[in-house]
C-alpha positions as CSV (number, residue, x, y, z in Angstrom):
1,M,24.9,43.3,161.5
2,E,23.9,43.8,165.4
3,P,20.1,42.5,166.2
4,F,17.9,45.5,166.2
5,R,17.4,46.4,169.4
6,S,14.8,48.9,170.9
7,R,15.8,52.4,172.5
8,V,12.6,52.0,175.0
9,D,13.6,51.0,179.0
10,T,11.7,48.3,179.0
11,T,13.1,47.6,183.1
12,V,10.1,47.3,185.5
13,V,10.7,50.0,188.4
14,P,9.0,48.8,191.6
15,V,6.1,51.1,192.2
16,A,6.8,52.0,196.0
17,D,3.5,52.0,198.6
18,R,1.4,55.0,198.6
19,N,-0.3,56.4,201.4
20,P,-2.4,59.5,202.0
21,G,0.2,61.0,204.5
22,A,3.1,60.8,201.7
23,F,1.8,63.0,199.1
24,G,2.6,66.5,201.1
25,G,5.7,65.9,202.2
26,G,6.9,64.2,198.9
27,I,6.6,67.6,197.2
28,G,8.1,69.7,199.8
29,Q,10.8,67.3,199.2
30,G,10.6,67.8,195.6
31,L,10.6,71.4,195.8
32,Q,13.2,72.2,198.2
33,M,15.7,69.6,196.1
34,L,14.1,71.8,193.0
35,G,15.6,74.6,194.6
36,Q,19.0,73.6,195.9
37,A,19.3,72.5,192.0
38,G,18.6,75.9,190.3
39,E,21.0,77.4,193.0
40,Q,23.7,75.1,191.7
41,A,22.6,76.1,187.8
42,I,23.1,79.4,189.0
43,A,26.6,79.0,190.0
44,R,27.8,76.7,187.2
45,N,26.5,79.1,184.7
46,A,28.7,82.0,186.6
47,A,31.6,79.8,186.7
48,A,30.9,79.4,182.9
49,Q,31.3,83.2,182.6
50,E,34.0,83.4,184.2
51,Q,36.0,80.6,182.4
52,I,34.8,82.5,179.0
53,A,35.9,85.4,180.0
54,E,39.1,84.1,180.8
55,D,39.2,82.1,177.7
56,Q,38.5,85.5,175.5
57,H,41.0,87.5,177.7
58,R,43.9,84.5,176.9
59,I,43.0,85.2,173.2
60,A,43.4,88.2,172.8
61,M,46.4,87.9,174.6
62,L,47.7,85.7,171.9
63,Q,46.6,87.7,169.2
64,R,48.5,90.8,170.4
65,Q,51.3,88.7,170.6
66,R,51.0,87.2,167.3
67,A,50.1,90.4,165.9
68,L,53.4,92.6,167.7
69,Q,56.0,89.4,166.5
70,Q,54.1,90.3,162.6
71,Q,54.7,94.0,163.2
72,T,58.2,93.3,164.5
73,T,59.0,91.2,161.4
74,E,58.2,93.5,159.6
75,G,59.6,96.6,161.3
76,L,63.0,94.9,161.1
77,K,62.7,94.6,157.3
78,D,61.6,97.9,156.7
79,F,64.5,99.3,159.2
80,E,66.9,97.3,157.6
81,A,66.3,98.8,154.7
82,V,65.9,102.3,156.1
83,E,69.8,101.5,157.2
84,S,70.8,100.0,153.3
85,D,69.3,103.0,151.7
86,I,71.0,105.4,154.1
87,N,73.8,103.6,153.5
88,Q,73.8,103.7,149.5
89,Y,73.1,107.4,149.5
90,D,76.9,107.4,152.1
91,L,78.8,105.4,149.4
92,Q,76.7,108.3,146.9
93,L,78.1,111.1,147.9
94,R,81.7,109.9,149.0
95,N,82.5,108.7,145.9
96,G,81.3,111.9,143.7
97,A,83.2,113.6,141.1
98,G,86.7,113.0,141.2
99,G,86.0,110.1,143.3
100,T,86.0,112.4,146.7
101,A,83.3,113.4,148.8
102,A,81.3,116.5,148.3
103,P,82.1,119.3,150.3
104,D,79.0,119.3,152.0
105,Y,78.3,115.6,152.6
106,E,78.1,115.6,156.0
107,S,74.7,117.9,156.0
108,K,73.7,115.8,153.2
109,L,74.2,112.4,154.9
110,A,72.3,113.7,158.6
111,E,69.4,115.4,156.4
112,Y,69.0,112.0,154.5
113,R,69.2,110.0,157.7
114,T,66.6,112.5,159.9
115,K,64.6,111.8,157.0
116,K,64.3,108.0,156.6
117,T,64.5,107.1,160.0
118,D,61.8,110.1,161.0
119,E,59.5,108.0,157.8
120,F,60.4,104.9,159.7
121,L,59.5,105.7,163.1
122,G,56.0,107.7,161.8
123,K,55.2,103.9,161.2
124,Y,56.1,102.2,164.4
125,G,56.3,104.7,166.8
126,T,53.2,105.0,167.5
127,D,52.4,101.3,169.4
128,P,54.5,101.8,172.3
129,D,55.5,98.2,172.6
130,L,56.9,98.6,169.2
131,R,58.1,102.6,169.6
132,E,60.2,100.9,172.6
133,R,61.7,98.3,170.2
134,F,62.7,99.9,167.7
135,V,63.6,103.9,169.0
136,P,66.5,102.5,170.6
137,M,68.0,101.1,166.9
138,V,67.1,104.0,165.4
139,A,69.2,105.7,167.6
140,R,72.1,104.0,166.9
141,L,71.7,103.6,163.9
142,R,71.9,108.1,163.8
143,A,75.2,107.9,165.7
144,N,76.8,105.4,163.9
145,S,76.1,107.1,160.9
146,G,76.9,110.3,161.6
147,D,80.2,109.0,163.1
148,R,80.9,107.6,159.8
149,A,80.2,109.8,158.1
150,A,82.4,112.2,160.6
151,V,85.3,109.9,159.5
152,A,84.6,109.6,155.9
153,A,84.7,113.5,155.2
154,M,87.8,114.1,157.3
155,Q,89.4,111.1,155.5
156,G,87.9,112.6,152.3
157,R,89.9,115.9,153.0
158,V,92.9,114.2,153.3
159,T,92.7,111.9,150.3
160,Q,91.6,114.8,148.7
161,S,94.8,117.2,150.0
162,V,97.4,113.9,149.3
163,D,95.3,113.8,145.8
164,D,96.4,117.6,145.0
165,S,100.3,117.2,146.7
166,Q,101.0,114.6,144.1
167,Q,99.4,116.4,141.3
168,L,101.9,119.7,142.6
169,A,105.0,117.0,142.8
170,D,104.7,115.3,139.4
171,N,104.2,119.8,138.1
172,F,107.4,120.0,139.5
173,Y,109.0,117.3,138.8
174,N,108.3,118.6,134.9
175,S,109.5,121.7,135.9
176,A,113.2,120.3,137.6
177,R,113.2,117.8,134.3
178,T,113.5,121.0,131.9
179,D,114.9,123.9,134.3
180,R,117.6,122.4,137.0
181,S,118.6,125.6,137.9
182,A,119.8,126.2,141.8
183,G,117.6,129.2,141.9
184,N,114.4,127.0,140.2
185,I,115.4,124.2,142.6
186,D,115.1,126.1,145.1
187,L,111.9,128.1,144.3
188,L,110.3,124.5,144.1
189,I,111.5,123.4,147.0
190,D,110.2,126.7,149.1
191,K,106.3,125.6,147.2
192,A,106.5,122.1,148.2
193,D,107.3,123.2,152.0
194,A,104.4,125.6,152.3
195,F,102.1,123.5,150.6
196,V,102.7,121.0,153.4
197,A,102.2,122.9,155.8
198,A,99.2,124.1,154.6
199,L,97.3,120.9,154.9
200,P,94.5,119.7,156.8
201,P,94.8,118.5,160.1
202,M,96.0,114.3,159.5
203,P,98.5,111.5,161.2
204,P,102.0,113.3,161.1
205,E,103.5,110.1,159.9
206,Q,101.5,111.2,156.3
207,R,102.2,114.7,156.3
208,K,105.9,113.6,156.6
209,A,105.5,111.0,154.0
210,I,103.9,114.0,151.5
211,A,107.1,116.0,152.6
212,R,109.2,113.9,151.5
213,N,107.4,112.6,148.2
214,F,107.8,116.7,147.3
215,H,111.6,116.6,147.4
216,Q,112.1,113.3,146.2
217,R,109.4,114.3,142.7
218,I,112.1,117.3,142.4
219,A,115.4,116.0,143.0
220,L,114.7,113.0,140.8
221,G,113.4,115.7,138.0
222,A,116.7,117.8,138.2
223,A,119.0,114.1,138.5
224,E,117.3,112.5,135.3
225,K,117.5,116.6,133.3
226,A,121.6,116.1,134.3
227,I,121.7,112.9,132.7
228,D,120.0,114.0,129.9
229,E,123.4,116.8,129.6
230,D,125.8,115.0,130.5
231,P,125.2,111.4,131.3
232,S,128.9,110.2,132.9
233,A,129.0,113.3,135.2
234,T,125.8,112.5,136.4
235,L,126.9,108.9,137.1
236,K,130.1,110.1,138.5
237,T,127.5,112.6,140.8
238,I,125.0,110.2,141.9
239,E,127.9,107.2,142.6
240,E,129.3,109.9,145.3
241,G,126.0,110.3,147.4
242,A,125.2,113.6,146.5
243,F,121.3,112.5,146.7
244,N,121.8,109.8,148.9
245,D,119.5,111.8,151.9
246,V,117.3,112.4,149.7
247,L,116.0,109.7,147.3
248,A,115.3,105.9,148.2
249,P,117.6,102.6,147.1
250,Q,115.7,102.0,144.0
251,Q,115.4,105.7,143.6
252,L,119.0,105.9,143.6
253,E,119.4,102.5,141.5
254,T,116.7,103.6,139.0
255,L,118.5,107.1,138.4
256,R,121.7,104.9,137.7
257,T,120.6,102.3,135.8
258,H,119.3,105.6,133.1
259,A,122.5,107.2,133.3
260,E,124.5,104.0,132.6
261,T,121.6,103.1,129.5
262,E,122.3,106.6,128.2
263,I,125.9,106.8,128.2
264,R,125.8,103.2,125.8
265,R,122.9,105.2,124.3
266,R,125.5,107.7,123.5
267,E,128.3,105.5,122.3
268,A,125.9,103.6,120.3
269,D,124.7,106.8,118.4
270,A,128.3,107.7,117.7
271,R,129.2,104.4,116.4
272,A,126.3,105.0,114.3
273,T,126.5,108.2,113.6
274,A,130.6,108.0,112.5
275,A,129.6,104.0,110.6
276,L,127.1,106.5,108.8
277,Q,129.0,109.1,107.8
278,M,131.8,107.1,106.6
279,K,129.4,104.8,104.9
280,A,128.2,108.4,103.0
281,A,132.0,109.1,102.5
282,R,132.6,105.8,101.0
283,E,129.4,106.4,98.8
284,A,130.2,109.6,97.8
285,L,133.7,108.8,96.5
286,A,131.7,105.1,95.2
287,T,130.2,107.8,93.1
288,R,132.6,109.8,91.9
289,E,135.3,106.8,91.0
290,A,131.5,105.3,88.9
291,E,132.1,108.4,87.1
292,L,135.5,108.4,86.2
293,E,135.6,105.3,85.3
294,T,133.7,106.3,82.3
295,G,136.6,108.4,81.4
296,A,135.6,111.6,82.2
297,G,137.0,113.9,84.3
298,A,141.3,114.1,84.0
299,P,143.7,112.2,86.0
300,A,144.3,114.8,88.3
301,D,140.6,113.9,89.4
302,L,142.2,110.5,89.8
303,T,144.6,111.4,91.5
304,T,142.2,113.4,94.1
305,L,139.8,110.6,94.6
306,A,143.2,108.6,95.2
307,N,144.0,110.8,98.6
308,Q,140.5,111.0,99.4
309,Y,140.7,107.1,100.1
310,A,143.8,107.2,101.7
311,A,142.4,109.9,104.1
312,I,139.4,107.4,105.4
313,G,141.6,104.8,105.8
314,D,141.5,102.6,102.5
315,T,145.0,103.1,101.2
316,S,144.3,99.7,99.0
317,K,142.1,101.5,97.3
318,A,144.3,104.9,96.9
319,V,146.8,102.7,95.4
320,Q,144.7,101.7,92.8
321,L,143.4,105.0,92.3
322,R,146.7,106.5,91.4
323,A,148.1,103.8,89.2
324,K,144.7,104.6,87.1
325,A,145.7,108.2,86.9
326,A,149.1,107.1,86.0
327,Q,147.2,105.1,82.7
328,R,145.2,108.1,82.3
329,L,147.6,110.6,82.1
330,A,149.6,108.0,79.8
331,V,146.3,107.6,77.4
332,E,144.8,111.5,77.4
333,G,146.1,112.1,73.9
334,S,143.9,109.3,72.0
335,R,140.6,110.0,73.8
336,D,139.5,110.6,70.6
337,W,141.2,107.6,69.2
338,T,138.5,104.8,67.5
339,P,138.3,101.4,68.6
340,G,140.8,100.4,65.7
341,Q,143.3,102.6,66.6
342,M,143.4,101.7,69.9
343,Q,143.7,98.1,69.5
344,Q,146.4,98.7,66.7
345,K,148.8,100.4,69.1
346,I,147.9,97.9,71.9
347,S,149.0,95.0,69.9
348,E,152.1,97.2,68.6
349,L,152.7,97.5,72.4
350,Q,152.1,94.0,73.3
351,A,154.3,93.0,70.7
352,K,157.8,94.6,72.8
353,Q,159.7,92.0,75.0
354,V,160.8,95.2,76.8
355,R,158.2,98.0,77.9
356,T,159.4,100.9,79.4
357,P,157.4,102.3,82.4
358,A,155.3,104.8,80.0
359,E,154.9,101.8,77.7
360,A,153.7,99.7,80.5
361,S,151.5,102.4,81.9
362,L,150.3,103.7,78.3
363,L,149.5,99.7,77.7
364,T,147.5,99.5,80.6
365,G,145.4,102.6,80.2
366,L,145.1,102.1,76.3
367,Q,143.3,98.2,77.3
368,E,141.1,100.1,79.5
369,Q,140.2,102.9,77.5
370,F,139.4,100.2,75.0
371,R,137.5,98.6,77.2
372,Q,135.6,101.6,78.0
373,T,135.0,102.7,74.6
374,S,133.7,99.7,73.5
375,E,130.9,99.6,75.6
376,R,129.7,103.2,75.2
377,L,130.0,102.6,71.3
378,N,127.8,99.4,72.1
379,G,125.5,101.4,74.5
380,S,122.0,103.7,72.4
381,G,123.5,106.4,71.4
382,G,126.8,105.0,71.8
383,A,129.0,107.6,68.7
384,L,127.4,110.8,70.9
385,A,128.7,108.9,74.1
386,Q,132.1,108.7,73.1
387,Y,132.3,112.0,71.1
388,A,131.1,113.5,74.8
389,Y,134.1,111.7,76.2
390,A,136.8,112.3,73.3
391,T,136.1,116.2,73.6
392,R,134.6,116.6,76.9
393,K,132.0,118.4,75.4
394,T,128.2,118.2,76.8
395,I,125.7,117.3,74.3
396,D,123.2,120.0,73.6
397,P,119.7,119.0,75.1
398,I,117.0,118.3,72.1
399,D,113.5,120.5,71.9
400,P,110.7,118.8,70.2
401,G,109.4,122.1,70.0
402,K,112.5,123.5,68.5
403,P,113.2,121.8,65.1
404,E,116.0,123.3,64.5
405,T,117.9,121.5,67.7
406,L,117.1,118.5,66.5
407,R,118.8,119.0,63.3
408,A,121.8,120.1,65.1
409,R,121.7,116.7,67.1
410,A,121.5,114.5,63.8
411,Q,124.4,116.3,62.2
412,L,126.2,115.7,65.0
413,A,124.9,112.3,65.4
414,V,125.6,111.3,61.6
415,A,130.0,112.8,62.0
416,A,130.0,111.0,65.3
417,S,128.8,107.7,63.8
418,A,130.9,108.0,60.7
419,Q,134.1,109.3,63.3
420,Y,133.8,106.0,64.7
421,G,132.6,103.5,62.0
422,R,129.3,103.1,63.7
423,P,127.0,101.3,61.1
424,N,123.8,103.2,62.5
425,V,123.3,106.5,63.6
426,E,122.0,106.9,66.6
427,P,121.2,110.4,67.3
428,L,119.4,110.3,70.9
429,L,120.9,109.7,74.2
430,P,119.6,107.0,76.6
431,S,117.9,110.0,78.6
432,E,115.7,110.9,76.4
433,V,115.1,107.5,74.3
434,D,112.2,106.6,77.3
435,G,110.0,109.9,76.6
436,F,109.8,109.2,72.2
437,R,109.1,105.4,73.0
438,Q,105.9,105.8,74.5
439,L,104.9,108.0,72.1
440,A,106.3,105.2,69.2
441,Q,104.3,102.4,71.7
442,G,101.1,104.5,72.5
443,G,97.8,105.0,70.1
444,P,97.6,105.9,66.2
445,E,97.5,109.6,67.1
446,Q,100.7,109.2,70.0
447,R,102.9,106.9,66.6
448,L,102.2,109.9,64.2
449,Q,103.4,112.4,67.0
450,A,106.7,110.2,67.3
451,L,106.8,110.1,63.4
452,Q,106.4,114.3,63.1
453,T,109.0,115.0,65.7
454,L,111.3,112.6,64.3
455,A,111.4,113.9,61.4
456,A,112.4,117.1,62.4
457,L,116.3,115.6,62.7
458,G,116.3,116.1,58.7
459,D,118.9,113.7,58.1
460,A,117.8,109.9,57.2
461,R,120.2,108.0,58.7
462,A,119.3,109.8,61.3
463,V,115.5,109.6,61.2
464,Y,115.9,105.7,61.4
465,G,118.2,105.4,63.8
466,A,116.5,107.1,65.9
467,A,112.7,105.4,65.6
468,R,115.5,101.9,65.7
469,Q,116.8,103.6,69.1
470,I,112.7,103.8,70.3
471,S,110.9,100.8,68.5
472,N,110.4,97.4,68.7
473,K,112.4,95.4,67.3
474,E,109.2,93.9,65.4
475,D,107.6,97.7,64.3
476,G,110.2,97.9,61.1
477,A,107.2,99.4,59.1
478,F,107.2,102.2,61.8
479,R,111.1,102.9,61.1
480,I,110.6,103.2,57.6
481,A,106.9,105.2,58.2
482,A,109.6,107.5,60.9
483,M,112.5,107.4,57.8
484,R,109.7,109.0,55.1
485,F,107.8,111.0,56.7
486,G,109.4,114.1,55.4
487,I,109.5,113.4,51.9
488,P,106.4,114.8,49.9
489,G,103.1,112.8,50.6
490,G,105.3,111.4,53.5
491,K,102.6,111.8,56.2
492,Q,100.3,110.3,53.6
493,L,102.4,107.1,53.5
494,A,102.9,106.9,57.3
495,S,99.5,107.0,57.7
496,D,99.4,103.9,55.3
497,I,101.9,102.7,57.0
498,L,100.4,102.7,60.4
499,R,97.1,101.5,59.6
500,G,98.7,98.4,57.6
501,P,98.0,95.7,60.4
502,D,93.8,96.6,61.1
503,A,93.6,96.6,57.1
504,Q,95.9,93.3,56.5
505,K,92.6,91.4,58.6
506,V,90.1,93.0,56.4
507,I,91.5,92.3,53.0
508,G,91.9,88.3,53.9
509,K,93.1,86.5,50.8
510,G,94.3,89.2,49.1
511,W,97.8,88.9,50.8
512,N,99.8,86.4,49.8
513,Q,103.0,85.9,52.0
514,A,105.1,83.2,50.2
515,G,104.3,85.0,46.8
516,A,105.0,88.8,48.7
517,L,108.4,87.0,50.2
518,Q,109.1,85.8,46.2
519,A,108.1,88.7,44.6
520,Y,110.4,91.1,47.0
521,Q,112.9,89.2,46.8
522,Q,113.5,89.2,42.9
523,Y,112.6,92.9,42.3
524,V,114.7,94.1,45.5
525,G,117.0,91.2,45.8
526,G,120.9,92.5,46.5
527,S,119.8,96.0,45.7
528,L,119.6,96.7,49.5
529,A,122.6,94.4,50.6
530,G,124.6,97.2,51.6
531,L,121.6,98.3,53.5
532,G,121.8,95.1,56.1
533,P,119.1,92.3,56.4
534,E,117.7,94.7,58.7
535,F,116.4,97.6,57.3
536,A,115.6,95.0,54.1
537,G,113.0,93.4,56.3
538,D,112.1,96.5,57.6
539,T,111.4,97.6,54.1
540,F,109.1,94.7,53.0
541,E,106.9,95.4,56.2
542,A,106.4,97.9,55.6
543,A,105.5,97.6,51.7
544,K,103.1,94.8,53.1
545,A,101.4,97.5,55.2
546,I,100.9,99.8,52.0
547,Y,99.7,97.0,49.9
548,A,96.9,96.4,52.9
549,S,95.8,100.1,53.1
550,T,95.8,100.4,49.5
551,M,93.9,97.2,48.9
552,Q,91.8,97.9,51.5
553,A,91.5,101.7,50.3
554,Q,90.3,100.4,46.7
555,G,87.8,97.7,47.5
556,K,90.2,94.8,46.4
557,S,90.4,91.4,48.0
558,E,92.6,89.7,45.4
559,W,96.5,89.4,45.4
560,D,98.4,91.5,43.5
561,P,101.4,91.7,42.6
562,A,101.5,94.7,40.4
563,A,100.4,96.4,43.3
564,F,102.8,95.0,45.6
565,Q,105.4,95.9,43.4
566,T,104.0,99.5,43.8
567,S,104.2,99.3,47.4
568,I,107.8,98.2,47.6
569,E,108.4,101.7,45.7
570,R,106.8,103.5,48.0
571,A,108.2,102.0,50.7
572,L,111.9,102.9,49.1
573,G,110.5,105.8,49.0
574,S,109.4,106.8,45.7
575,Y,107.7,109.9,44.9
576,S,106.8,112.5,42.0
577,D,107.5,116.0,42.4
578,G,105.6,116.9,39.4
579,R,108.6,116.5,37.3
580,F,110.9,114.1,38.5
581,N,110.7,110.4,40.1
582,K,112.3,110.3,42.9
583,G,114.3,107.9,45.3
584,G,112.9,104.8,44.9
585,S,115.0,102.1,43.0
586,T,116.1,102.0,39.3
587,V,117.7,99.5,36.9
588,W,120.8,99.9,35.9
589,K,122.9,97.6,32.8
590,G,120.4,95.3,33.7
591,F,120.6,95.2,38.0
592,R,118.7,96.8,40.3
593,V,120.1,99.7,42.2
594,V,118.7,101.6,45.0
595,V,117.9,105.6,44.5
596,P,119.0,107.8,48.0
597,T,115.5,109.2,48.9
598,G,114.9,112.7,47.6
599,W,117.4,111.8,44.3
600,T,116.7,110.5,41.0
601,A,118.3,108.0,38.8
602,D,120.5,110.6,37.0
603,G,122.0,112.1,40.0
604,V,123.2,109.2,40.9
605,F,124.2,108.0,37.4
606,G,125.2,111.1,35.7
607,R,127.9,111.7,38.4
608,L,128.9,108.3,37.9
609,S,129.4,108.5,34.4
610,R,131.5,111.7,34.7
611,L,133.6,110.5,37.5
612,N,137.1,111.5,37.1
613,G,139.8,110.3,39.2
614,E,140.1,114.1,40.5
615,A,136.8,113.3,41.8
616,L,137.3,110.0,43.0
617,G,139.9,110.8,45.0
618,S,137.5,113.7,46.8
619,A,134.8,111.7,46.7
620,R,136.0,108.3,49.1
621,V,134.7,107.4,52.2
622,S,137.6,104.3,52.5
623,G,140.5,103.6,50.9
624,S,141.0,103.3,47.4
625,G,139.2,99.8,45.7
626,V,140.8,97.0,45.9
627,W,140.2,93.7,43.1
628,P,140.6,90.4,45.0
629,D,143.7,89.8,43.0
630,G,145.3,92.7,44.7
631,S,144.7,95.1,41.5
632,P,143.7,98.8,42.0
633,L,140.2,99.8,40.7
634,Y,140.5,102.5,37.4
635,T,137.4,105.3,37.5
636,G,136.4,103.3,34.1
637,Q,135.5,99.7,35.9
638,L,132.5,102.0,37.6
639,R,131.3,102.3,34.7
640,D,131.7,99.5,32.4
641,G,129.0,97.1,34.0
642,S,131.5,94.8,36.0
643,L,130.6,96.3,39.3
644,V,127.3,97.5,40.2
645,P,126.0,100.7,42.9
646,V,124.7,99.4,46.5
647,L,123.2,101.9,48.6
648,M,125.2,101.4,51.7
649,T,124.0,104.5,53.9
650,G,122.0,108.2,53.0
651,T,124.3,109.1,49.4
652,T,127.3,106.0,50.2
653,Y,127.7,103.6,47.8
654,G,129.8,100.5,47.9
655,F,130.3,98.2,44.8
656,R,129.5,94.8,44.1
657,S,130.8,92.1,41.6
658,A,128.0,91.6,39.1
659,R,129.4,88.2,38.3
660,T,130.1,87.3,42.2
661,G,127.7,89.6,44.0
662,R,130.6,90.5,46.8
663,L,131.5,94.5,47.6
664,L,134.8,95.5,45.9
665,A,137.7,95.9,49.2
666,S,139.6,98.9,49.8
667,Q,143.2,98.9,50.9
668,G,142.5,99.6,54.2
669,G,140.2,97.0,55.2
670,G,136.9,96.9,54.6
671,P,134.3,97.6,51.5
672,F,135.5,100.4,49.5
673,L,133.2,103.3,49.6
674,L,132.2,106.9,47.6
675,D,129.9,109.3,48.6
676,M,128.0,110.4,45.5
677,A,127.1,113.8,47.0
678,K,130.8,114.3,47.0
679,V,131.3,113.7,43.2
680,P,130.6,117.5,41.4
681,W,127.4,117.0,39.2
């Protein structure tokens, strides 16, 4: 810190010598000096005031310059905004509906331009300095915008004219594409030229381009129409230069390609059509051939078919069919032969060392006929199909609502089965099976409906056969229900059979499967041998269902062999008409024998007891009976107990040895058969 120093000046000033005379002079001198000092102060003050005024003016000028600069900057921004608004409105007007300027485009833009620039000048035009800056800019903006608007309006009118011309040219193209007649083409050209002449002012080259486009579009339409009509002729016309003066090279090349493509397409279509026609012809011929292969038609039909194959160039097929026609002609008289007869004749012809041409044709024809016959007979309703082939008759349809048609069909089916040695009668044609099968495999009501319809066939053999055709293999009880539906109490019996499976679940231990099979075998045993194992199995299933329904209805749950035996009889068709027991089975000379449905035991054995030689001959449906040692059968031997009657089908019986159980044979082969219905009563 510095040492304290006093601010009082302590310097000693020497005092002048005083004298009286010097006192007045000092005052004057002082006053004079004082006056001089005041003048100097006034002068200095004036100079200061001038300096202040000059500084204030300078400051005001700087402030004015700064304010003018700021207003100019703001004005330039506002001017840019005004210019942008005018340009945006200009674009909006120019790109109106359809992308073209409105008719009043220029006047609207001028009105908007004046409004926006007047607003700008109203804000910045009152200041002379700003006005001096902005008025020329506004003038240039107005002038430039007006010029652009005029140019745009003219371009818009030209553009609209070009667009109109293009649309009209497309219309003219479509017209020429539809009608290329000389009158229509001339009319279209006249219209095009008139349109071009009426176009608004535009560059000459642009007007020429529009006219050229019109003529090209008309020419293209006419040329493409000509290609559609005749591409080959049109291609030749193009190659000859008919369109060279009108169309551009690229357009000519496009037309040429179009014509060539159309020519190839038509050639391909023609080939495809020919192939399709050939395929259709072959399909029709193949269908007819398949029909004739089944044996339909006559030999002449095969010859006609051979000629038709030859006509389409298939000579090998024609040769085959002519050979078949010869074979068919050779076997024409054997259409109704049984397979056994055919096989016998075939064997005879094959045994010959040398065969005539006729015999060779017959052999080949019989072999083919045997094959076809076997296929028909082995099919569903095969005997009927063979009958239709052999007789060339149409099988009358059945109508479930008309029982007489079902009975007639049953009679025909029984006769056909007998004629061609079929073990089962099948009365339904393949086309009829599906409808019945849907009922048989439906619910309880539908199954009953199926049974009721089948019962109208009348003949038990036909009913059972029809049931076989429409039922599943394991549905044997249904087949027996069908056979028994028409007997007294048959509906109730059928109902018990159909309810059997559900009842089986209820009775539980009331059913003894092993015991039932043993009882069934002991009870009916060989008596069902003639009816075949399938029928025997079906009867067991039906007896089982009847037994279960009966036990459930009686509220029993213990195995009852006697009740099962009664169920077997019901399954075999046993019933009482109030006086006699009919159907079922009976015991004859210690052996159980099945009785035909609706027959009494006496009806069978009473006839058998009165049988004589004459009746035996008329009742036989096979050759004469022959014992194993070759000795002939006599009528008395049918009654002495050495032979046991065995029901084969309907009312026809065979006879088995009481000792060996074997069926007695006939001289013609097969078992000896006797129709009890043909034995006088």
